[in-house]
One Martini backbone bead per residue (centre of mass of N, CA, C, O) as a GRO file, in nm:
protein
  156
    1UNK     BB    1   0.060   0.064  -0.018
    2UNK     BB    2   0.300   0.254  -0.003
    3UNK     BB    3   0.379   0.227  -0.305
    4UNK     BB    4   0.117   0.343  -0.416
    5UNK     BB    5   0.131   0.624  -0.280
    6UNK     BB    6   0.404   0.701  -0.408
    7UNK     BB    7   0.318   0.686  -0.699
    8UNK     BB    8   0.083   0.882  -0.691
    9UNK     BB    9   0.250   1.126  -0.594
   10UNK     BB   10   0.444   1.126  -0.830
   11UNK     BB   11   0.233   1.161  -1.061
   12UNK     BB   12   0.103   1.424  -0.957
   13UNK     BB   13   0.369   1.590  -0.965
   14UNK     BB   14   0.425   1.554  -1.261
   15UNK     BB   15   0.160   1.669  -1.378
   16UNK     BB   16   0.174   1.959  -1.239
   17UNK     BB   17   0.405   2.070  -1.410
   18UNK     BB   18   0.230   2.088  -1.676
   19UNK     BB   19   0.026   2.312  -1.534
   20UNK     BB   20   0.200   2.576  -1.587
   21UNK     BB   21   0.054   2.527  -1.833
   22UNK     BB   22  -0.169   2.502  -2.066
   23UNK     BB   23  -0.432   2.252  -2.042
   24UNK     BB   24  -0.622   2.079  -2.216
   25UNK     BB   25  -0.904   1.904  -2.187
   26UNK     BB   26  -0.797   1.654  -2.345
   27UNK     BB   27  -0.536   1.618  -2.190
   28UNK     BB   28  -0.659   1.596  -1.908
   29UNK     BB   29  -0.820   1.333  -1.975
   30UNK     BB   30  -0.568   1.171  -2.056
   31UNK     BB   31  -0.434   1.187  -1.776
   32UNK     BB   32  -0.651   1.041  -1.621
   33UNK     BB   33  -0.647   0.782  -1.786
   34UNK     BB   34  -0.349   0.715  -1.734
   35UNK     BB   35  -0.361   0.701  -1.428
   36UNK     BB   36  -0.567   0.472  -1.408
   37UNK     BB   37  -0.420   0.261  -1.588
   38UNK     BB   38  -0.137   0.242  -1.451
   39UNK     BB   39  -0.243   0.171  -1.158
   40UNK     BB   40  -0.414  -0.076  -1.243
   41UNK     BB   41  -0.191  -0.249  -1.356
   42UNK     BB   42   0.014  -0.239  -1.106
   43UNK     BB   43  -0.248  -0.247  -0.861
   44UNK     BB   44  -0.476  -0.472  -0.878
   45UNK     BB   45  -0.450  -0.616  -0.602
   46UNK     BB   46  -0.511  -0.363  -0.422
   47UNK     BB   47  -0.776  -0.268  -0.595
   48UNK     BB   48  -0.955  -0.502  -0.691
   49UNK     BB   49  -0.882  -0.389  -0.991
   50UNK     BB   50  -0.983  -0.074  -1.068
   51UNK     BB   51  -0.927   0.253  -1.132
   52UNK     BB   52  -1.130   0.487  -1.154
   53UNK     BB   53  -1.185   0.767  -1.322
   54UNK     BB   54  -1.313   0.928  -1.085
   55UNK     BB   55  -1.072   0.889  -0.884
   56UNK     BB   56  -0.854   1.008  -1.066
   57UNK     BB   57  -0.986   1.282  -1.103
   58UNK     BB   58  -0.998   1.359  -0.806
   59UNK     BB   59  -0.698   1.348  -0.750
   60UNK     BB   60  -0.594   1.543  -0.966
   61UNK     BB   61  -0.787   1.792  -0.909
   62UNK     BB   62  -0.712   1.823  -0.606
   63UNK     BB   63  -0.410   1.866  -0.642
   64UNK     BB   64  -0.423   2.113  -0.827
   65UNK     BB   65  -0.585   2.288  -0.634
   66UNK     BB   66  -0.378   2.288  -0.395
   67UNK     BB   67  -0.148   2.416  -0.560
   68UNK     BB   68  -0.295   2.669  -0.655
   69UNK     BB   69  -0.362   2.777  -0.362
   70UNK     BB   70  -0.063   2.772  -0.254
   71UNK     BB   71   0.114   2.908  -0.536
   72UNK     BB   72  -0.019   2.978  -0.835
   73UNK     BB   73   0.127   2.788  -1.071
   74UNK     BB   74  -0.135   2.636  -1.110
   75UNK     BB   75  -0.376   2.543  -1.377
   76UNK     BB   76  -0.659   2.420  -1.378
   77UNK     BB   77  -0.892   2.279  -1.590
   78UNK     BB   78  -1.058   2.180  -1.360
   79UNK     BB   79  -1.255   2.021  -1.112
   80UNK     BB   80  -1.372   1.896  -0.841
   81UNK     BB   81  -1.616   1.629  -0.820
   82UNK     BB   82  -1.851   1.677  -0.594
   83UNK     BB   83  -2.137   1.692  -0.436
   84UNK     BB   84  -2.175   1.995  -0.457
   85UNK     BB   85  -2.135   2.014  -0.764
   86UNK     BB   86  -2.339   1.795  -0.855
   87UNK     BB   87  -2.585   1.949  -0.741
   88UNK     BB   88  -2.552   2.211  -0.914
   89UNK     BB   89  -2.551   2.049  -1.211
   90UNK     BB   90  -2.809   1.915  -1.196
   91UNK     BB   91  -3.047   1.822  -1.395
   92UNK     BB   92  -3.358   1.865  -1.485
   93UNK     BB   93  -3.624   1.662  -1.482
   94UNK     BB   94  -3.875   1.525  -1.627
   95UNK     BB   95  -4.168   1.418  -1.597
   96UNK     BB   96  -4.124   1.061  -1.612
   97UNK     BB   97  -3.825   1.086  -1.649
   98UNK     BB   98  -3.540   0.945  -1.648
   99UNK     BB   99  -3.237   0.946  -1.502
  100UNK     BB  100  -2.880   0.979  -1.621
  101UNK     BB  101  -2.747   1.099  -1.390
  102UNK     BB  102  -2.431   1.103  -1.236
  103UNK     BB  103  -2.371   1.125  -0.861
  104UNK     BB  104  -2.096   0.944  -0.862
  105UNK     BB  105  -1.748   0.964  -0.850
  106UNK     BB  106  -1.616   0.684  -0.780
  107UNK     BB  107  -1.762   0.533  -1.060
  108UNK     BB  108  -1.686   0.704  -1.285
  109UNK     BB  109  -1.673   0.783  -1.610
  110UNK     BB  110  -1.573   0.956  -1.876
  111UNK     BB  111  -1.860   1.024  -1.969
  112UNK     BB  112  -1.950   1.154  -1.710
  113UNK     BB  113  -1.731   1.370  -1.691
  114UNK     BB  114  -1.807   1.513  -1.960
  115UNK     BB  115  -2.086   1.592  -1.867
  116UNK     BB  116  -1.998   1.763  -1.619
  117UNK     BB  117  -1.836   1.967  -1.773
  118UNK     BB  118  -2.066   2.079  -1.949
  119UNK     BB  119  -2.255   2.160  -1.715
  120UNK     BB  120  -2.055   2.343  -1.560
  121UNK     BB  121  -2.001   2.547  -1.789
  122UNK     BB  122  -2.289   2.651  -1.796
  123UNK     BB  123  -2.311   2.745  -1.497
  124UNK     BB  124  -2.040   2.927  -1.500
  125UNK     BB  125  -2.043   3.128  -1.744
  126UNK     BB  126  -1.708   3.137  -1.837
  127UNK     BB  127  -1.590   3.042  -1.587
  128UNK     BB  128  -1.347   2.883  -1.461
  129UNK     BB  129  -1.388   2.593  -1.293
  130UNK     BB  130  -1.184   2.649  -1.061
  131UNK     BB  131  -1.313   2.925  -0.974
  132UNK     BB  132  -1.602   2.836  -0.934
  133UNK     BB  133  -1.551   2.617  -0.718
  134UNK     BB  134  -1.408   2.788  -0.509
  135UNK     BB  135  -1.652   2.972  -0.456
  136UNK     BB  136  -1.834   2.747  -0.352
  137UNK     BB  137  -1.653   2.664  -0.118
  138UNK     BB  138  -1.639   2.937   0.026
  139UNK     BB  139  -1.945   2.962   0.078
  140UNK     BB  140  -1.974   2.704   0.248
  141UNK     BB  141  -1.771   2.798   0.473
  142UNK     BB  142  -1.923   3.053   0.551
  143UNK     BB  143  -2.179   2.916   0.643
  144UNK     BB  144  -2.054   2.733   0.861
  145UNK     BB  145  -1.937   2.956   1.035
  146UNK     BB  146  -2.204   3.089   1.097
  147UNK     BB  147  -2.328   2.854   1.244
  148UNK     BB  148  -2.116   2.838   1.470
  149UNK     BB  149  -2.150   3.123   1.579
  150UNK     BB  150  -2.446   3.088   1.658
  151UNK     BB  151  -2.398   2.852   1.858
  152UNK     BB  152  -2.179   3.029   2.039
  153UNK     BB  153  -2.370   3.215   2.131
  154UNK     BB  154  -2.489   3.372   2.377
  155UNK     BB  155  -2.753   3.358   2.570
  156UNK     BB  156  -3.013   3.602   2.678
   0.00000   0.00000   0.00000
């Protein structure tokens, strides 16, 4: 397991260096695909199968976001797709029509990911996804802090 973690860390650091320049959406998706494939091939026994595209996307996007927030030298192509983002981009379904929207990132496929990117870009309205998602995250943190302050206020 430690070997897997070390290789994942090494691969994420390697990819991050390429994001100091603009990385196209297609290249970013190819990077996610390669990360999932290479780790699945090498560590199938530990993973008990394959590393899903969704987990590889979450790992790479979260790492890129953390580096971007920490030092500003990395420009993420997309954002981490977590429950908050997926709830925000979920399309409204018509009455009686089954939903095809995948709302679980852990076992998402490349096709699900591409759908999420398309939906998120529409909701973001031209703002880069990394900036849009960071604003969502900051708003959520501010709401939680406000709730905590309210609970901690002495009652009069």
